[in-house]
N, C-alpha and C positions, 0 to 999 in steps of 0.2 A: 493238540499239543503233545510234545514228547513226554512220556510218562516219567515221573520222578524216579521210579525204580530203575529206569534205564539210563539215568544221567551218569551213573557210575561208569557206564561203558565209555562215555566221552573221556572221562579221566584216564581210564585204562588205555585209551588210544594214544596217550602221550608216549607210550613205550613202543608204538608200532611205526616209528619213523624210519625212513631210508636215508642213506648218506650221499646219494647222488646230487651233485650241485648243478642246477640249471644256470647256464651262463647268462649273465645280465645283458650283454650286448655282443653276440657272436658275430664273427666276420661275415658269415654267410647267412642268408635268410633261411628260416625254418621251412620245412616242406609244407605245401598246401595239400595235405594228404591225411587220411584217417590215421588214428593211433593203432597200436597193436594191443588189443584188449584180450586178455586170457583169463579163463576161470579154471583153476585146477583144484578139485575138491571144494573146499570152502574158502579158498584164497583167490581174490580177484586182483589182477594187476593191469595197469595201463602204462604203456611205454610210448613216448613220442620224441622224435628228434634225438634218439639215442639215449634218452633219460627215462628213468622210472618216475612217473609223476603221480601215480596213485598205487597204493597197496592197501587192500582191505580184507577184513575177515567177515564172512557171511554167517549169520546165525539163523537157523530155520526150525528150531525146537524139534528136530528129528522128523519133520514132515516131508522134507525134500523140496526141491525147486527145479525149475527148468530155466534155460537161458536162451536168448535170441539176440540177433544183431541185424541192424539195417543201416545201409549207407545211401546217401543221396548227394548229388552235386547239381546245383542249379546256377548256371552262369558263373562257375568258378567257386561258388560258396559250398563248402563241404560240410555235411552234417552226418554224424555217426551216433547211433543210439544202441545201447546195450541194455537188455532187460533181464531182470531176475523175477520170476513169477512163481509164487507159492503153488505147490502141487495140490495141497489140500485146503487152500484158503486161509492158512494160518499167517500170523504176522512174521515177516522177515525183518532182519536187521542187517545193515551193512555198516561196519565200524572201520573206517579207513583213514589214512593219512595222505594228504596231498602235499607234494613238494614242488615249489615253483621258485621263480627268480625273485630278486630283492625289490622288484617293482610290482609284485603281485599283491592282491587284496581280495577279501571276501565281498560279495555283492549279490544283487539280483541281476540275472541276465535276461530274463523274460518278464513281460508284464503279467502280473498275477491275475487269476480269473476274477477276483473281486474288484479289480481296478486299483489305481494308484491314487492315494490321497496326499502324499507328501513328496516333495523334491528332496532327495536324501544326499548328504555328504558326510564325510568323516574326517576328523583329525586323529591320526593314529589308526590302528586296526579296528575296523567295525566289529562290534559284538552283537549286532542286530539279529533278532530271531526271524527277520524277514529274509535274510540271506539264504540263497540256495545254490550259490556258485562260487568258484574261485577264478579270477581272471589274472593271467600273467601278461602284463603289458609289454615286457621286453620281447616276448615271443608271439604276442597277439593271439593267444589261445584261451578258450574258456571251457571249463568242465562244470556241468551243472546237473541238477536232479529235477526231473519233471514233476509237476503236481500230479496226483494229490499226496504223494508220500511226504511224510514229515521229515524235516531236515534241521540239523543244528550244526553250524560251522563255527569252530572255536580256534582262533589263532594260537599257535604254540610258541614257546621259546625256541628260537632258531639260531643257528650259527651264522656268521657273517656271509653275505653273498646269496642267501636264499631265505625263503619264508616257508613255514610248515603250518598245516592246518589239520586239526582233527575234525572229521566229518562223521556224524551219526545220522543214518537214514533208517526210517521205519515205515513199513507198508507191506501189504500182501503182494504188491507189484512195485518194483523199483526200476526206474528208467534213468540210466546215466547217459547224458548227452555231451558229446565232445565236438567242438567247432574250432578248427584252426583258422588263422588269418581272419579273426572275427571282425575287427573294425575295417580291415582292408576289403574283405569280400562280402561279408554279411551286412555290414553297414555302408558299403559302397564307397569307401575312401581309398581309391586306387593307389594313392601315393603315401599311404600310411605305412611306414617301415620303421617301427619303433626300435628295432635292433640297431638303428643308425643314429639315434639321438634320444636325449632325455628331455622331458618338459622342464621349463623354467620353474624351479621350486623355491625361489627366494621371494619375499614380499615385493609386490609392485604397487607402490602407493605414491601418488604425486599430485601435481597441479598442472593443468593445461590452460593456456591463455585464450583459447578460442572463444568460449561463450562470454568470457570477461571483457575482451577487447576486440574480438573478431580480427579483421585484417588491419585495424587501426593501431595495433600493438607497436610500442616504441621501446627503445633501449631503457629509457627511464622507467617505463611500466614494469619491465622485467626485473630490473634491479630493486624496485620498490617491493615487488612481489617476493623476491628472494629474502628481503629484510623481514617482511611480515611472516612468511612461512617459517623462516628459521626461528623466529620467536614463538609463534603460536602453535605450530603443528609438528615441526621437526622433533621436539622432545617426545612426541607421542608415536612417532614411527613414519612420518612422511619423509620421503627421500628424494623424489624426482621433481624437477621443475622443467616443464616442456613448453618451449615457445612454438606457436602454431603459425599458420599462414599470416603473412604481413611483413616479414623481414627481407624476403628475396626481392631481386630486381626483375620486374616484369617487362616484356614477356620472357618467360624462362626458356632455356634451351641449352646453350653452352654452359659448362660447369661454373664459370665465373659468375653467372647470374644467381647461383645459389651461394657461392663461397664468399663473394664480396657483397654485403647487404646494401640496402637502400639507405637514403639519407637519414632515416629515422634511427639508424644504428651506426652512428658516426665512429664509434670505437672498434667496430668489427666483431666478428663472431668469436675469435679466440679470447679477446678480453672479456666478452660477456660470459663465456663458459668459465673462465677463471674466477669471475666475480661470484657466480653461482656456487662454485666449489668452495670459495672462501667463506661462504655462509653455511657450509656444511651440507650442501645439497648436491645432487647429481644432475648435470645438465642434460636435457632432452630436446630434440628438435624435430620439426615437421618438414617433410619433403613430399613431392608427388612425382608421378611418372609421366606428367604432361610435357609436351614440347610445343611452344607457341611462336617461336621465331621463324617468320616466313623466309628470311634470308638463308637460314640453315637448310630449310626444306628445298630451297632452290638450288643450293650449291652441293648438298649432300643427300639427294633424293633417295639414294640406295640405303640410307639409314632407316627408312620408314616403310611402313606397310602402304602399298599403292593399290589403286583401283584397277579395273580391267584395262584402262587406257595406259597404265604405267605411271600415273601421276599420283604423288602422295596426297591422300585425302585428308580432310579435316572434319572434326566433329565438335559438338558444343562443349563437351566436358574434357576431352582428352587432347584437343588440338591435333597435332600430327602424332600418329601412333608409332612409337619406336619398335623396330623389328628386333625382337629378342633373339632371333636366330643369326643375326649379323654380329659377329664377334667384334668387328671394328667399331660398330656403333656403341656396343657396351663398353669397349675400352676407352672411347673418347668422350662419351656422354654420361655414363653411369658410374663406372668405377672411380674416376677422379673425384666426383662429388663426395662419395662416402668415405673414400680413403682420406681425404683432407679433413672432413668433418670429424672423423675419429681422431686424427692427429691433433686437431684443435681441442679435443677433450670431451666431445659429446658422447653420452653414454646410452641414450634412449632414442630410438629412431622410429618415428611414426611415418609410415610410407602410405601416402594417400593416392586416390584415383586408380587403384588397382582394378576395381570392378569395371571402370570405363575402358581401361586398356584391354581387358578381356572381352567385354561385350561389344562396345562400339568399334574397338580396334581389331580384334582377332576373330570373334564370332561373326561379325558382319562382313568379313573379307576372307572367308575360308578359301576362296579360289586362289588368293595370293600365296597361301601356304601350300595348297595342293600343287601349284606350279613348281614349287621348290621341293616337293615331296617331304614336307616337314609337318609334324603334328603341332597345331597351334598351341595346345596345352603345354608342350615341351618348350616352345619358344617363350611362352608366358612365364614358365617356371625359371627359365634361364635369366630373365630380367631380375627376378627376386634372388636367384642364386648369385648373380653378380654383386648385388647389394650385400648379401650375407658374407660373401667371400672377403669383402673389404672391411666390414665392421667387426667380423669375428663372432664366434659363439659366445663370447663373454659380454657382449652388448645386447640389450633387449631390442627386438624388432617386432613392431606391431603392424599387421596388415590391415588396411582400412580402405573401403568399408564394405559391409555385408559379408556373408559367409563365403569363405574362400577355400573350398576343398582342394583346389589345384595347388595350393601353396603349403599343404600339410608337410611337415618335416623341415620347412625352411623358416617360417615365421614362428616367433615365440608366443604371440598373442594375436587374436583376431577380433576386430570390431564386428560383432555378429549381427548388428542391426543398423538402423538408420541414424541420422544425425539427431542426437538428443537421447538422454538416458531412458532406458526401458527395463522394467523388471521382467517382462515376459520372456525375453531370451534366456534368462537364467533357469526357466522351466522348460524351454523349448530345445535348448542345446546343452542341457545339464550333463549328459553323458560324454560330451566332448571335453568338458572342463578338466584340465590337469591330467588328461589322458592323451588327447590329440594336440592341444595347445591350451593357453590360458584365455578364457572368455573375457571379452571387453564389452560391457553393456553401455559404454560411452560415458562421458563426463557427468559427474554428479553435481547438481546445483542444490545448495542448502536452502531450499525454499520452504515456506510453510506448507505443511501437509505432505511433503515429499522427502524432506531431509532425513528424518529418522528411518523411514522404511527403505530408502535407497541405500543409505550407508549400511544398515543392518544386513540386508539380504546380499549385497555385494560382498561383504565380509564373511557372512556365513557360508557362502558358496565357494570361497577361496578364489574369487575372480579378480580381475585387474581393477584397481580402485584409483580413479583420477577425479579430483575436484576441479571446478572451473568458474568459481565466483570471483568477483572483484575482491582483491586481498583484504580490504577493510571489513568485509563480511566476517572474517576470521577473528576480528577483535570484538565480536558480539556474542551473545548467548547461542547463536546458531552454529557455532563451531563445536558445540557439545556432542552431537551425534557422530561427527567425524572423529573427534578425539576418542570416543568410546569404541569405535569400530576399527581403528588401525593400531598396529599393523595388521595386514591380512595374513592369517596363518594358512599354511599349505594344506589343502584338502584333497581327498579322492572322492569321486562320485560313488554313491551307494547303488546306483542303477546303471546298467549298460544300455538301457533304452531311454529315450527322451520321455519325461513325464507327459509333456505336451508334444506329441509327434506331428502336430498339424503343419509344421513348417519343414522339418527335416524329411518328411515323406516325399517332398517334391525336389529334393536335392539334385536328382538326376537331370533337372531342367537347366542346370548351370551352363551346359554346353550349347544350348540353343537360344539363350537370351541375347538380344541385340541392342538393348538399351539399359543403362544403369541409372536413369533419371527418376529415381524413386525406388522404394523397397519392392523387391521381387517376392514372389510367393514363398520362396524358401528362406528369405532373410527373416531374422527375428522380428516379431510383430510388436504391436503396442499393447496388446491385451492377451490374457490367458485365463482360463477358469481355475488355474492352480494358484492358491494363495497361502499355502503352508509349506514352510521350509524346515527341514529337520537336519540338525548337525549333531553327530555323535562325537564325543571327546573321550579318548582313551589315553590317559596318562598313567605313569607307573604307580601313582599313589591313589588314583580313583578313576571311575568311569561315570560319566553323566551325559545327559542329552539336553539340547537346546531346541525349543520349538519357536520358530519365527512365524508370526501370523500377520498378513497384510490385508486380509479380508475376513468376512464373517460367514463364509460358506458352511462351516461346520459348527453347530451350536454345542457339540459335545465331542471331545477327543478322547479316544480310548488308548490306553497304554499298549494293548495288544497290537493295535494298528501301527503304533510307532516302533514296533519291534522289541518292546520291553516285556519282561516276564509278568503276565497277568496275575500270578500268584503272590506278587510282592506289593509292598506299599511304597509310595513315592511322595516326597515333599516337593511342593511347587512354589517357585518364587518368580514374580514378574520384575524384570530388570529395570525397565524405564521408569515405572512408578515406584519401584522399591517396595513392592507389596508382597507379603507372604499370603498365598492363597489357601494353604492348608495341606493336609496329608490325605492321600487318596489311594484306593486299592484297585479300582477298575479304570477310571479316567476322571476327567473333570470338565466343568463348564468354563471355558475361557472368558466368557462375558463379552461385553461390548468394548470396542477399541476406543481408547481415549483420543479424540480428534487432535489434541495437542501433538501427539506422536504419530498418529496414522498407522500404528502397528503395535504389536505386542511381542515381547521376547520372554518366554518362560524357560527358566532353568529347572530341570527335573532331575532330582537325585534320589537314590534309594534311601528310604528312611532307616535310621539306625536307632539303637536304644540308649544313645548318649548324645551329648551336644555335638552338632555337626555344622560345617560350613555350608551356607546356602549359596552365597555369591560374594564377589568382591566388587568394588566400584571401578576398578581400572579399565576393564575391557569387557565387551559383550560376551566373551566366552566364559565369564564368571570364574576366572582363575586359571584357564589354560595357558594364557600368555605369560603372566608374571609370577605364578606360583611355581616354585621349584620343588617344594616338599609339603606334605600335609599328612598328619598322623594323629591318632588318638592313643594316649597311654592312660593308665588309671588316673582318673580325675583331672586330666589336662588335654586340651586341644592345641597342637603345635603346628607351626607352619613357617615356611621361608618364602619371602616375597621380595620382588624388586619394586622399590617405591620411588616415585618421581618427586623431585623437590618442588615442583610447580603447583601441587595440589594435595589435599588430604587423601589418604588411602583408607577406605572404609571396609571393614569386615562385617558381614551379616551372618550371624550365628544363631541357629535354632537351638533353644534350650528346652528340653522336654519338661513336662510338669514334674515337680518333686526334686528337680536339680537346682542346687543353690550355688550361685556365682561366688567365688572367693576373691580373686584378683586377676589382673593381666599384666604382663611385662613384655617389653620388646627391647631388642638389642640392635642398635643402629638407627633408631627413630624414637620419637616421643609419643607416648600415649596421651592424646589431647583430651579425649572424652569417651565415656562409655555410658550408653543409655539403653533402656529396655522398653520395647513397644510390643505388648502382648507376649508372644513366645520368642520374639526375635531380639537379640542384643546387637547393637551397633557399636563397634569400637573404631574410633577415629585415630589414625596414626599420622604423624608428621615427620618428614625427614629434612635435614639441612642440606642434603645433597643426594643425587641419584645413587642409591646403594642397595645392597642386599640387607634385608631386615629379617631377623629371627623373632617370632612372636610366640607367646605362650599364654593360654587362658586356663586358669585353674578353677576347679570346683570343689566344694566341700562334700 
């Protein structure tokens, strides 16, 4: 651990910041080249892309040090290491400030030697003691410190347009590692150009008709779903209603087959979208990239990929494969569909069969593209680009299904696995989530044994959250885990590597797959050994950590392993069972998982010497969503919350021994009840309308 006597150095680093602003989205890509690293006396500077990104002061206790530098490039991946080595074996310190763009964040860039136990994400800036790096997403560079030196990264107050970080490094040898184009070259995502786009940072929470009705869906089903969702889940944060396969006229081909629905939708798609909007929801729609009209292939064979004989081929899943390099085909078959759907008012676009177009269509007929001297990947991207150009960047586009690295920068979300929800992908592609795109683990069914864990982990990781039950399910008690988990707050990953790399390690095989009829070795799988998810929450009024547990692989969890200060004491509260577990200094035994929930959610806060908030009832983040303010003043705990009229709002407050409750008041709501269970006081508030409530708890 970093010694307490040196923590003051971290604070002093706040004065060592530079004023150079790193552009969030420059017009030109940054160079895939080493930085300019210089050491002059005891001052270390790192410049990249014309900006000073690091300035540090070296402390050597007068013993002296030597420097060294090494550079390596392997298949375009540039690595640069700069070392500071003590001349006499004494401890060196490097006290520096890193300045990066407004999409940068602290993280781990390399798997630690001890292994990874948690899948990490953060709301706000991470304060984890596990962090050894700063990643600038807008420019795709990472600067990190190699083990075994001790590192402490602390976000600083920063001006608009940039983020600054104080970094304290201690060791007799310090290795600074710089890697440009990190996701693009080191992670193998050739089309990752984050300087051209931002990830979708608004909540994506909705309902899909697929598992509820499959292709038997009707106009009446959709309208009924809109009515139920508006009543039961919209007040809690659900926004989208997405109709799936079953509305189109088969066989699909010409645009009218999509735009004029079948007899089950007699009022048409425009009227249906209007009805969904009238219920306060955003309409979403499913399409795919298949063409099945034989007559079209006969009269417009030049629109399609052909075999060696020049005849358009057919396959089981894609039908006729549209040639993405043919602008006329895109103009006549693709663009009109999405242009008109947007004009009808559809907001969310799920584009299916993309894997089949790539595997059966393009990979299986590379000779077709070779004859045209065209890269099949580019032709594939052109199909998705045509869709994007018509729906615009203000509409959400989901690529479906399986991992789609060729569409990075075009799609907003990616269905990372097969048909049906899986937690595994959220540990296998955790580093992609909200950096490359938003991960979609597929639709959630509120079934016994799975409802709570699926909702919890999807929300904790900041992933795409779509339900898919029959609407009447949402009028039962099974709606509870969904209500507690939405809306999904925007997160950043705490690791730039995948906790479970067993799938992404094979991502290079995408270009050689010739069949999409089943999950490929690189698609998110159904199982993973990783069963603990960590979410840091850094709000202006408090910092706390959530531990989500979906298995019992660890009988004891240590605060040190969670990135918390092992010298401090923490209070632990389990959200689902509303149980206070106690106050602990090293770690705690999470115990067995209640089969009713199939998971545990622990809220972990630093213990104070006065009454403190443990959690609230509204959201699994235990206050991050609805709390606007929280403070302790002499003899009173004060807060500001947004309260729903549809349910009671409960505060869970820990009252230390010797503290005597006096009274509680609230402005904007009624205090219905206050009870004490052990050391925890529960205060129940009721509002007559959704409003901001100020509450105050006084003590004698």
